[in-house]
Backbone as CSV, one residue per row, in Angstrom:
resi,resn,N_x,N_y,N_z,CA_x,CA_y,CA_z,C_x,C_y,C_z
1,UNK,6.148,-15.789,12.089,6.224,-14.293,12.450,3.938,-14.684,12.353
2,UNK,3.646,-13.743,13.407,2.812,-13.637,13.616,1.613,-12.975,12.684
3,UNK,0.380,-13.425,12.413,-0.079,-12.709,11.610,-0.196,-10.826,12.089
4,UNK,-0.480,-11.105,12.948,-0.935,-9.061,13.735,0.562,-9.025,13.021
5,UNK,1.756,-9.342,13.457,3.041,-8.531,12.582,3.050,-8.617,11.290
6,UNK,2.627,-10.016,10.486,2.705,-9.649,9.060,2.160,-8.336,8.396
7,UNK,0.678,-8.498,9.419,-0.796,-7.328,8.593,0.387,-5.821,8.689
8,UNK,0.744,-6.097,9.997,1.982,-4.801,10.331,3.057,-4.170,9.405
9,UNK,3.470,-5.541,9.003,4.217,-5.079,7.983,4.083,-4.587,6.624
10,UNK,2.718,-4.938,6.084,2.452,-5.464,4.854,1.681,-3.452,4.898
11,UNK,0.660,-3.195,5.845,0.625,-2.126,6.059,1.656,-0.849,6.080
12,UNK,2.789,-1.060,6.838,4.124,-0.658,6.483,4.746,-0.043,5.043
13,UNK,4.621,-1.428,4.749,4.483,-1.211,3.365,3.687,-0.131,2.185
14,UNK,2.794,-0.840,2.728,2.086,0.101,1.382,1.856,1.704,1.845
15,UNK,2.345,1.681,3.314,2.413,3.148,3.486,3.770,4.493,2.771
16,UNK,4.208,3.620,3.240,5.498,3.964,2.925,5.533,3.876,1.339
17,UNK,5.263,2.999,0.194,5.236,2.876,-1.329,4.157,4.321,-1.631
18,UNK,2.960,4.567,-0.883,2.145,5.832,-0.859,3.090,7.013,-0.501
19,UNK,3.610,6.397,0.285,4.568,8.255,0.668,5.760,8.261,-0.497
20,UNK,6.189,7.477,-1.533,7.286,7.802,-2.082,6.282,8.286,-3.357
21,UNK,5.184,7.604,-3.970,4.318,8.302,-4.745,3.979,9.979,-4.541
22,UNK,3.071,10.126,-3.682,3.197,11.485,-3.300,4.046,12.380,-2.895
23,UNK,5.451,12.115,-2.647,6.214,12.711,-2.618,7.710,12.936,-3.836
24,UNK,7.463,12.118,-4.373,8.496,12.377,-5.740,7.920,12.602,-6.728
25,UNK,7.901,13.625,-7.028,6.856,14.655,-8.701,8.102,13.848,-9.677
26,UNK,8.994,13.358,-9.371,10.200,12.935,-10.424,10.211,11.430,-10.844
27,UNK,9.070,10.734,-10.856,9.180,9.507,-11.041,8.561,9.574,-12.699
28,UNK,9.054,8.807,-12.972,8.615,8.310,-14.905,7.857,7.059,-14.358
29,UNK,7.491,6.908,-15.492,5.753,6.407,-15.513,6.208,4.870,-15.313
30,UNK,7.506,4.514,-15.902,7.369,2.710,-16.006,7.655,2.724,-13.887
31,UNK,8.315,4.002,-13.860,8.601,3.530,-11.960,7.515,3.470,-11.390
32,UNK,6.207,4.415,-12.172,4.975,4.703,-11.340,4.139,3.057,-11.283
33,UNK,4.414,2.521,-12.626,3.939,1.336,-12.673,4.146,0.494,-11.766
34,UNK,6.035,0.004,-11.807,6.024,-0.520,-10.706,5.691,-0.432,-9.479
35,UNK,5.547,0.677,-8.983,5.131,0.773,-7.678,3.769,0.469,-7.776
36,UNK,3.082,1.072,-8.249,1.760,0.477,-7.883,1.353,-1.037,-8.150
37,UNK,1.812,-1.622,-9.132,1.712,-3.171,-9.354,2.157,-3.478,-8.212
38,UNK,3.075,-3.095,-7.070,4.082,-3.282,-5.933,2.588,-3.263,-4.668
39,UNK,1.503,-2.256,-5.096,0.867,-1.474,-4.076,-0.709,-2.308,-3.900
40,UNK,-0.812,-3.007,-5.719,-1.676,-4.085,-5.543,-1.123,-5.462,-5.277
41,UNK,-0.395,-5.668,-4.833,0.237,-7.220,-4.989,0.022,-7.007,-3.329
42,UNK,0.492,-5.979,-2.747,0.406,-6.131,-1.048,-1.259,-5.310,-0.688
43,UNK,-2.018,-5.065,-1.348,-3.406,-4.725,-0.747,-3.790,-6.058,-1.265
44,UNK,-3.713,-6.946,-2.209,-4.256,-8.175,-1.959,-3.772,-9.167,-1.513
45,UNK,-2.792,-9.105,-0.681,-2.492,-9.830,0.034,-3.132,-9.612,1.019
46,UNK,-3.045,-8.173,1.807,-3.664,-7.556,2.934,-5.354,-8.358,3.215
47,UNK,-5.581,-8.363,1.929,-7.208,-8.827,1.786,-7.561,-10.478,1.852
48,UNK,-6.403,-10.920,1.476,-6.786,-12.228,1.056,-6.570,-13.028,2.562
49,UNK,-7.220,-13.961,3.481,-7.481,-14.427,4.563,-7.062,-16.190,4.327
50,UNK,-6.254,-16.823,5.309,-5.790,-17.634,5.181,-4.358,-18.349,4.174
51,UNK,-3.655,-17.715,4.155,-2.644,-17.634,3.113,-1.617,-18.450,3.813
52,UNK,-1.066,-19.133,3.313,-0.010,-19.480,4.367,1.280,-18.815,4.534
53,UNK,2.101,-19.164,5.609,3.365,-18.622,5.650,4.161,-18.351,4.321
54,UNK,4.334,-19.582,3.056,4.962,-20.107,2.171,4.043,-19.108,1.199
55,UNK,2.709,-18.806,0.810,2.590,-17.839,-0.027,2.363,-17.002,0.238
56,UNK,2.631,-16.013,1.446,3.103,-14.599,1.848,4.118,-14.744,1.206
57,UNK,5.321,-15.151,1.358,6.529,-15.087,1.212,6.640,-14.805,-0.265
58,UNK,5.506,-16.016,-1.030,6.339,-15.797,-2.719,5.375,-14.707,-2.873
59,UNK,4.536,-14.381,-2.234,3.747,-12.947,-2.613,5.090,-11.200,-2.292
60,UNK,5.643,-11.287,-1.164,6.497,-10.422,-0.717,7.772,-10.442,-1.690
61,UNK,8.496,-11.837,-1.905,8.968,-11.802,-2.948,9.005,-11.282,-4.236
62,UNK,7.981,-11.417,-5.201,6.915,-10.594,-6.020,7.249,-9.060,-5.644
63,UNK,7.002,-8.726,-4.442,7.563,-7.350,-4.047,8.713,-6.898,-4.352
64,UNK,9.668,-7.399,-3.933,11.103,-6.850,-3.423,11.434,-7.098,-5.129
65,UNK,11.181,-8.622,-5.591,11.847,-8.372,-7.449,10.857,-6.474,-8.134
66,UNK,9.692,-6.642,-7.876,9.374,-5.265,-8.565,10.153,-4.407,-8.253
67,UNK,10.511,-4.341,-6.954,11.269,-2.829,-6.162,12.583,-2.769,-6.571
68,UNK,13.391,-3.992,-6.627,14.316,-3.984,-7.468,14.635,-3.197,-8.831
69,UNK,13.728,-3.748,-9.369,13.567,-2.875,-11.134,13.425,-1.481,-10.479
70,UNK,12.774,-0.798,-9.598,12.113,0.470,-9.564,13.658,0.887,-9.312
71,UNK,14.397,0.313,-8.642,15.619,1.107,-7.471,16.889,1.324,-8.881
72,UNK,17.149,0.306,-9.801,17.668,-0.037,-11.195,17.820,1.175,-11.885
């Protein structure tokens, strides 16, 4: 996947997670912590240049693991 497409996907994830926070007033404190931690990982991933595809994939897997906790 191209870097441009990766950046667009990360931006989209960030926007969608921010939207969840803004539009869901019934989120528990633990849900907010999980979403904010996911956002922080994504923002750091976006800022850091020179990461390999494998490193990017590992970070995305962390986010998916966190969001799975949120969904359950």
